[in-house]
C-alpha positions in Angstrom: 6.1 -6.4 -2.8 5.4 -6.2 0.8 4.7 -9.6 2.5 3.2 -9.8 6.0 4.5 -12.9 7.9 2.0 -15.0 10.1 3.4 -16.2 13.5 3.2 -19.9 12.3 5.9 -19.4 9.8 8.2 -17.6 12.0 7.7 -20.3 14.7 8.5 -22.9 12.3 11.8 -21.2 11.7 12.5 -20.7 15.4 11.5 -24.2 16.8 14.2 -26.8 16.2 13.1 -29.8 14.1 9.8 -28.2 13.1 8.1 -30.4 10.5 7.5 -27.3 8.6 10.8 -25.7 9.3 12.7 -26.0 6.0 9.7 -25.1 3.8 8.8 -22.2 6.0 12.6 -21.0 5.9 12.5 -21.2 2.0 9.3 -19.5 1.8 10.6 -16.7 4.1 13.7 -16.2 2.3 11.7 -16.1 -1.1 9.5 -13.3 0.2 12.5 -11.4 1.4 13.9 -11.5 -2.1 10.6 -10.1 -3.4 10.5 -7.1 -1.1 9.9 -6.0 2.4 8.6 -8.3 5.3 6.4 -6.9 8.0 4.7 -8.2 11.1 1.9 -7.0 13.1 1.6 -6.5 16.9 0.1 -9.9 17.5 2.7 -11.7 15.8 5.4 -9.8 17.8 3.4 -10.7 21.0 3.1 -14.4 19.8 7.0 -14.5 19.2 7.8 -13.0 22.5 7.8 -16.2 24.6 10.5 -17.6 22.4 13.1 -15.0 23.6 14.7 -14.3 26.9 14.4 -10.5 26.5 13.1 -7.6 24.4 16.5 -7.2 23.1 16.7 -10.7 21.8 13.5 -10.4 20.1 14.4 -7.1 18.5 17.6 -8.8 17.3 15.6 -11.6 15.6 13.4 -9.2 14.0 16.2 -7.1 12.6 18.3 -10.2 11.6 15.4 -11.6 9.6 14.5 -8.2 8.1 11.2 -8.1 9.8 9.6 -4.7 10.2 7.0 -4.4 12.9 4.2 -2.1 11.5 1.5 -0.7 13.9 -2.0 -1.5 12.9 -4.0 1.4 11.3 -7.4 2.2 12.6 -8.6 0.7 9.2 -7.1 -2.6 9.9 -8.5 -2.6 13.4 -12.0 -1.9 12.0 -11.6 -4.6 9.4 -10.5 -7.1 12.0 -13.5 -6.2 14.2 -15.9 -6.8 11.2 -14.2 -10.1 10.4 -14.5 -11.2 14.0 -18.2 -10.3 14.1 -18.7 -12.4 11.0 -16.8 -15.3 12.6 -18.7 -15.2 15.8 -22.0 -15.0 14.2 -21.2 -18.2 11.9 -19.6 -20.1 14.6 -21.3 -23.2 15.8 -20.9 -25.7 18.4 -17.9 -28.3 17.9 -14.6 -28.0 16.2 -13.9 -27.7 12.5 -10.8 -29.5 11.2 -8.7 -26.7 9.6 -7.5 -29.1 6.8 -10.5 -30.8 5.6 -13.5 -28.8 7.2 -15.2 -31.8 8.9 -17.1 -31.1 12.1 -15.9 -32.8 15.4 -17.6 -32.9 18.6 -16.5 -32.9 22.1 -18.7 -33.7 25.1 -18.4 -33.0 28.8 -17.7 -36.3 30.6 -19.6 -35.2 33.5 -23.0 -34.0 32.1 -22.8 -34.8 28.4 -23.1 -31.3 27.2 -21.5 -30.4 23.9 -18.3 -28.2 24.2 -17.6 -25.4 21.7 -14.0 -24.2 22.2 -13.0 -21.1 20.3 -10.8 -22.0 17.5 -9.7 -18.4 16.6 -9.0 -15.4 18.7 -9.3 -11.8 17.8 -5.5 -11.8 17.2 -6.0 -14.0 14.2 -8.3 -11.5 12.7 -5.9 -8.6 13.5 -3.1 -10.4 11.6 -5.4 -11.0 8.6 -6.6 -7.3 8.6 -3.2 -5.9 9.2 -1.8 -8.0 6.2 -4.8 -6.8 4.1 -4.4 -3.2 4.8 -0.5 -3.0 5.2 1.0 -5.6 2.8 0.4 -7.2 -0.7 0.0 -10.7 0.7 0.3 -12.9 3.8 2.8 -15.8 4.2 1.0 -18.3 6.4 0.1 -22.0 6.8 -3.4 -21.2 7.8 -4.8 -20.5 4.4 -8.3 -21.7 4.8 -9.2 -19.5 7.7 -7.8 -16.5 6.0 -9.4 -17.3 2.8 -12.7 -17.4 4.4 -12.6 -14.1 6.4 -10.3 -12.1 4.1 -11.0 -13.2 0.8 -9.2 -10.2 -0.9 -6.0 -11.1 0.8 -3.3 -12.8 -1.4 -2.1 -15.8 0.5 1.4 -17.0 -0.1 
């Protein structure tokens, strides 16, 4: 089994005293026992600030058995299609990723509702990469991936 790994799981392992650190470390080890581990380009880029050099990042990827696999044209097309769906469905306000309730922010100066982006294109590349280059995705962000990548097995 090939498991794609989301950035949040790896940051849990890297950040000292992370509230999800132990659970993410166990899940990562279990995924490694089942087969190969892969990461997409956005995951590597999101990890980079945690390291002093390219060599340090490469050593971490090697030590943890993570293989950086380039995204195929199919994965990038799928990411774009999912992004288009997200943008067309996006409404003003924020949605809680845990319970789905809507929250509103207003500008203190003029009272206009603010609608910050909750997901960026990198999130969609990670999901599409996992769907096309792996058998499942190890992540803590299951609600979002379930919505936009319903065929992707989430671990």
